[in-house]
KERO-949638 format. One record per residue (C-alpha): residue in three letters; x, y, z. Coordinates in steps of 0.1 Angstrom, whole numbers. Layout:
N
<pt 'ALA',<X,Y,Z>> ...
***
This chain:
296
<pt 'UNK',<317,-750,-1340>> <pt 'UNK',<296,-774,-1361>> <pt 'UNK',<306,-772,-1397>> <pt 'UNK',<342,-760,-1391>> <pt 'UNK',<370,-785,-1383>> <pt 'UNK',<396,-759,-1374>> <pt 'UNK',<406,-723,-1379>> <pt 'UNK',<419,-730,-1414>> <pt 'UNK',<384,-742,-1424>> <pt 'UNK',<370,-709,-1410>> <pt 'UNK',<394,-690,-1433>> <pt 'UNK',<388,-712,-1463>> <pt 'UNK',<350,-705,-1461>> <pt 'UNK',<357,-669,-1468>> <pt 'UNK',<381,-677,-1496>> <pt 'UNK',<354,-700,-1511>> <pt 'UNK',<329,-671,-1511>> <pt 'UNK',<308,-686,-1483>> <pt 'UNK',<301,-654,-1465>> <pt 'UNK',<277,-624,-1467>> <pt 'UNK',<281,-588,-1457>> <pt 'UNK',<251,-565,-1450>> <pt 'UNK',<254,-528,-1442>> <pt 'UNK',<229,-510,-1420>> <pt 'UNK',<222,-475,-1407>> <pt 'UNK',<197,-464,-1380>> <pt 'UNK',<188,-428,-1370>> <pt 'UNK',<175,-423,-1335>> <pt 'UNK',<146,-397,-1333>> <pt 'UNK',<152,-363,-1318>> <pt 'UNK',<133,-373,-1286>> <pt 'UNK',<156,-374,-1256>> <pt 'UNK',<167,-407,-1242>> <pt 'UNK',<178,-413,-1206>> <pt 'UNK',<215,-418,-1198>> <pt 'UNK',<222,-455,-1190>> <pt 'UNK',<187,-466,-1201>> <pt 'UNK',<182,-488,-1232>> <pt 'UNK',<167,-482,-1266>> <pt 'UNK',<156,-505,-1294>> <pt 'UNK',<173,-495,-1326>> <pt 'UNK',<148,-515,-1347>> <pt 'UNK',<121,-490,-1337>> <pt 'UNK',<139,-461,-1355>> <pt 'UNK',<141,-453,-1393>> <pt 'UNK',<169,-461,-1416>> <pt 'UNK',<180,-494,-1432>> <pt 'UNK',<164,-517,-1423>> <pt 'UNK',<131,-499,-1421>> <pt 'UNK',<115,-490,-1387>> <pt 'UNK',<98,-517,-1367>> <pt 'UNK',<69,-503,-1345>> <pt 'UNK',<55,-536,-1332>> <pt 'UNK',<22,-526,-1348>> <pt 'UNK',<-2,-555,-1350>> <pt 'UNK',<-32,-568,-1331>> <pt 'UNK',<-31,-557,-1294>> <pt 'UNK',<-19,-583,-1270>> <pt 'UNK',<-16,-610,-1297>> <pt 'UNK',<16,-629,-1302>> <pt 'UNK',<32,-619,-1335>> <pt 'UNK',<64,-622,-1355>> <pt 'UNK',<86,-592,-1366>> <pt 'UNK',<87,-590,-1404>> <pt 'UNK',<120,-601,-1419>> <pt 'UNK',<124,-567,-1436>> <pt 'UNK',<127,-551,-1402>> <pt 'UNK',<159,-570,-1395>> <pt 'UNK',<195,-567,-1407>> <pt 'UNK',<195,-591,-1437>> <pt 'UNK',<212,-625,-1433>> <pt 'UNK',<209,-652,-1460>> <pt 'UNK',<192,-686,-1457>> <pt 'UNK',<219,-712,-1460>> <pt 'UNK',<202,-745,-1449>> <pt 'UNK',<213,-773,-1447>> <pt 'UNK',<246,-755,-1439>> <pt 'UNK',<251,-738,-1405>> <pt 'UNK',<257,-700,-1404>> <pt 'UNK',<278,-681,-1379>> <pt 'UNK',<284,-644,-1370>> <pt 'UNK',<318,-637,-1385>> <pt 'UNK',<322,-600,-1379>> <pt 'UNK',<303,-569,-1366>> <pt 'UNK',<316,-534,-1373>> <pt 'UNK',<298,-504,-1357>> <pt 'UNK',<303,-467,-1359>> <pt 'UNK',<282,-441,-1340>> <pt 'UNK',<277,-406,-1355>> <pt 'UNK',<267,-378,-1332>> <pt 'UNK',<240,-353,-1336>> <pt 'UNK',<264,-324,-1340>> <pt 'UNK',<300,-315,-1344>> <pt 'UNK',<306,-310,-1307>> <pt 'UNK',<284,-338,-1292>> <pt 'UNK',<300,-369,-1277>> <pt 'UNK',<270,-382,-1258>> <pt 'UNK',<267,-412,-1281>> <pt 'UNK',<304,-422,-1278>> <pt 'UNK',<299,-449,-1251>> <pt 'UNK',<272,-474,-1259>> <pt 'UNK',<266,-509,-1245>> <pt 'UNK',<252,-530,-1274>> <pt 'UNK',<232,-562,-1277>> <pt 'UNK',<228,-578,-1311>> <pt 'UNK',<197,-600,-1309>> <pt 'UNK',<173,-621,-1329>> <pt 'UNK',<138,-607,-1324>> <pt 'UNK',<116,-638,-1320>> <pt 'UNK',<81,-628,-1311>> <pt 'UNK',<63,-599,-1294>> <pt 'UNK',<30,-588,-1277>> <pt 'UNK',<21,-552,-1286>> <pt 'UNK',<1,-524,-1270>> <pt 'UNK',<1,-535,-1234>> <pt 'UNK',<-17,-507,-1215>> <pt 'UNK',<5,-496,-1186>> <pt 'UNK',<-24,-477,-1171>> <pt 'UNK',<-47,-507,-1167>> <pt 'UNK',<-42,-509,-1130>> <pt 'UNK',<-56,-541,-1114>> <pt 'UNK',<-68,-554,-1147>> <pt 'UNK',<-53,-587,-1160>> <pt 'UNK',<-44,-582,-1196>> <pt 'UNK',<-46,-617,-1212>> <pt 'UNK',<-24,-624,-1242>> <pt 'UNK',<-35,-642,-1274>> <pt 'UNK',<-11,-670,-1282>> <pt 'UNK',<-20,-682,-1317>> <pt 'UNK',<17,-679,-1327>> <pt 'UNK',<45,-700,-1312>> <pt 'UNK',<81,-691,-1305>> <pt 'UNK',<102,-696,-1336>> <pt 'UNK',<138,-708,-1340>> <pt 'UNK',<146,-713,-1303>> <pt 'UNK',<130,-731,-1273>> <pt 'UNK',<129,-699,-1252>> <pt 'UNK',<142,-663,-1250>> <pt 'UNK',<147,-632,-1229>> <pt 'UNK',<119,-606,-1225>> <pt 'UNK',<124,-569,-1232>> <pt 'UNK',<97,-542,-1226>> <pt 'UNK',<98,-516,-1254>> <pt 'UNK',<78,-484,-1251>> <pt 'UNK',<54,-477,-1279>> <pt 'UNK',<46,-442,-1267>> <pt 'UNK',<58,-417,-1241>> <pt 'UNK',<53,-429,-1206>> <pt 'UNK',<46,-402,-1179>> <pt 'UNK',<53,-419,-1146>> <pt 'UNK',<66,-449,-1127>> <pt 'UNK',<44,-480,-1129>> <pt 'UNK',<47,-515,-1115>> <pt 'UNK',<37,-549,-1130>> <pt 'UNK',<43,-586,-1132>> <pt 'UNK',<36,-610,-1160>> <pt 'UNK',<26,-647,-1162>> <pt 'UNK',<45,-669,-1186>> <pt 'UNK',<55,-703,-1197>> <pt 'UNK',<92,-710,-1189>> <pt 'UNK',<120,-727,-1208>> <pt 'UNK',<108,-762,-1198>> <pt 'UNK',<72,-756,-1209>> <pt 'UNK',<59,-750,-1174>> <pt 'UNK',<30,-725,-1176>> <pt 'UNK',<17,-702,-1149>> <pt 'UNK',<51,-689,-1138>> <pt 'UNK',<51,-653,-1124>> <pt 'UNK',<79,-628,-1131>> <pt 'UNK',<94,-606,-1105>> <pt 'UNK',<78,-572,-1098>> <pt 'UNK',<91,-546,-1123>> <pt 'UNK',<91,-508,-1123>> <pt 'UNK',<85,-489,-1155>> <pt 'UNK',<104,-457,-1164>> <pt 'UNK',<91,-423,-1175>> <pt 'UNK',<103,-421,-1211>> <pt 'UNK',<99,-393,-1237>> <pt 'UNK',<89,-414,-1266>> <pt 'UNK',<86,-448,-1283>> <pt 'UNK',<115,-471,-1290>> <pt 'UNK',<129,-468,-1255>> <pt 'UNK',<131,-497,-1231>> <pt 'UNK',<104,-488,-1206>> <pt 'UNK',<110,-514,-1178>> <pt 'UNK',<135,-538,-1165>> <pt 'UNK',<144,-529,-1129>> <pt 'UNK',<130,-548,-1099>> <pt 'UNK',<146,-525,-1074>> <pt 'UNK',<133,-491,-1085>> <pt 'UNK',<127,-468,-1115>> <pt 'UNK',<164,-458,-1120>> <pt 'UNK',<182,-491,-1124>> <pt 'UNK',<186,-500,-1160>> <pt 'UNK',<193,-533,-1178>> <pt 'UNK',<177,-547,-1209>> <pt 'UNK',<159,-579,-1197>> <pt 'UNK',<129,-585,-1175>> <pt 'UNK',<136,-607,-1145>> <pt 'UNK',<118,-641,-1142>> <pt 'UNK',<107,-663,-1113>> <pt 'UNK',<136,-678,-1094>> <pt 'UNK',<151,-708,-1112>> <pt 'UNK',<139,-699,-1147>> <pt 'UNK',<163,-690,-1176>> <pt 'UNK',<139,-682,-1204>> <pt 'UNK',<103,-676,-1217>> <pt 'UNK',<84,-696,-1244>> <pt 'UNK',<52,-675,-1242>> <pt 'UNK',<35,-648,-1221>> <pt 'UNK',<0,-655,-1208>> <pt 'UNK',<-9,-622,-1191>> <pt 'UNK',<3,-589,-1176>> <pt 'UNK',<-10,-572,-1145>> <pt 'UNK',<-2,-536,-1134>> <pt 'UNK',<-4,-526,-1097>> <pt 'UNK',<6,-489,-1104>> <pt 'UNK',<0,-470,-1137>> <pt 'UNK',<29,-462,-1161>> <pt 'UNK',<11,-437,-1183>> <pt 'UNK',<18,-453,-1217>> <pt 'UNK',<19,-484,-1240>> <pt 'UNK',<45,-510,-1244>> <pt 'UNK',<54,-542,-1263>> <pt 'UNK',<68,-573,-1246>> <pt 'UNK',<94,-586,-1270>> <pt 'UNK',<110,-621,-1267>> <pt 'UNK',<146,-621,-1280>> <pt 'UNK',<176,-644,-1283>> <pt 'UNK',<208,-624,-1276>> <pt 'UNK',<236,-631,-1301>> <pt 'UNK',<264,-607,-1290>> <pt 'UNK',<270,-582,-1262>> <pt 'UNK',<297,-555,-1268>> <pt 'UNK',<307,-519,-1261>> <pt 'UNK',<312,-490,-1284>> <pt 'UNK',<340,-471,-1266>> <pt 'UNK',<354,-446,-1292>> <pt 'UNK',<343,-411,-1303>> <pt 'UNK',<361,-390,-1328>> <pt 'UNK',<353,-355,-1341>> <pt 'UNK',<364,-335,-1371>> <pt 'UNK',<363,-297,-1371>> <pt 'UNK',<332,-280,-1356>> <pt 'UNK',<305,-290,-1380>> <pt 'UNK',<304,-328,-1378>> <pt 'UNK',<312,-357,-1355>> <pt 'UNK',<316,-394,-1360>> <pt 'UNK',<326,-423,-1339>> <pt 'UNK',<357,-443,-1347>> <pt 'UNK',<348,-478,-1360>> <pt 'UNK',<345,-506,-1335>> <pt 'UNK',<351,-541,-1348>> <pt 'UNK',<340,-573,-1331>> <pt 'UNK',<356,-603,-1350>> <pt 'UNK',<346,-638,-1341>> <pt 'UNK',<375,-661,-1330>> <pt 'UNK',<395,-629,-1321>> <pt 'UNK',<372,-608,-1299>> <pt 'UNK',<344,-634,-1290>> <pt 'UNK',<331,-669,-1295>> <pt 'UNK',<313,-673,-1329>> <pt 'UNK',<275,-671,-1325>> <pt 'UNK',<253,-692,-1346>> <pt 'UNK',<226,-673,-1366>> <pt 'UNK',<196,-695,-1374>> <pt 'UNK',<178,-694,-1407>> <pt 'UNK',<149,-669,-1405>> <pt 'UNK',<166,-647,-1379>> <pt 'UNK',<154,-611,-1376>> <pt 'UNK',<185,-595,-1364>> <pt 'UNK',<187,-560,-1348>> <pt 'UNK',<203,-540,-1320>> <pt 'UNK',<195,-527,-1286>> <pt 'UNK',<218,-501,-1269>> <pt 'UNK',<223,-481,-1237>> <pt 'UNK',<240,-448,-1240>> <pt 'UNK',<263,-443,-1209>> <pt 'UNK',<276,-408,-1218>> <pt 'UNK',<242,-391,-1223>> <pt 'UNK',<212,-390,-1246>> <pt 'UNK',<213,-409,-1279>> <pt 'UNK',<187,-385,-1294>> <pt 'UNK',<194,-376,-1331>> <pt 'UNK',<225,-399,-1332>> <pt 'UNK',<232,-424,-1360>> <pt 'UNK',<244,-460,-1357>> <pt 'UNK',<259,-475,-1389>> <pt 'UNK',<277,-507,-1394>> <pt 'UNK',<283,-540,-1413>> <pt 'UNK',<273,-575,-1403>> <pt 'UNK',<292,-604,-1418>> <pt 'UNK',<282,-640,-1416>> <pt 'UNK',<299,-672,-1428>> <pt 'UNK',<289,-708,-1433>> <pt 'UNK',<303,-743,-1442>> 
***
């Protein structure tokens, strides 16, 4: 780790006050989500405030800093993820459907909003007046901005991690979803295979920008294509209940140097979470937690 000579230096940074802790709380809407499919927690209300990817259609844009979990600017020092604590609260005292979630903590880099999934046969050209910040490339996630009624199919043209333009993604299927904030596409094999990221042309590992999207079958909704840099992937595995009137998840802790390799967080990062609920719908559930960073 640049900036830390050894584990003692890692500990000394906290003793010296070189750390920051931010709490957050996100409340999923009452609209049903699909078991095993992914949602974008940034889209829902709470702290930080909801992020709807609402800007000029098809134009590259940045997510506002206020939509991310706050992390300080520490330049010229280097900042690292020290600890992530998460607790999921269910929608009722007997519900446990939010007790098993796969989580991705990510830096939201850039997005293209209001892609029309019903524009079959029409090439939707993106406007690239903005350039990718903080990283040379990232992964692409398709986030629904409305309900989607059917299974669509599309590919997108992009510039890859090496700056080569005109690359073409694999063919993707969209999902029927009940509302915005749900990941609406990722599978290349069918409409019931769920994972967060869109698949690229063979040999590519990332995307710098997106040039166009073309649908060959209509999906019945709107979506944003979001370029992200994943920081941490983890699982919430515990669920606890108290009485019959409330329910809460036991806290899960992911400590750097104990549970995972420390991840660098770059100045300006817009940090938020994606999740897949493996035990049922995440509707009306709450995700709360604390994010701790450190620097030297």
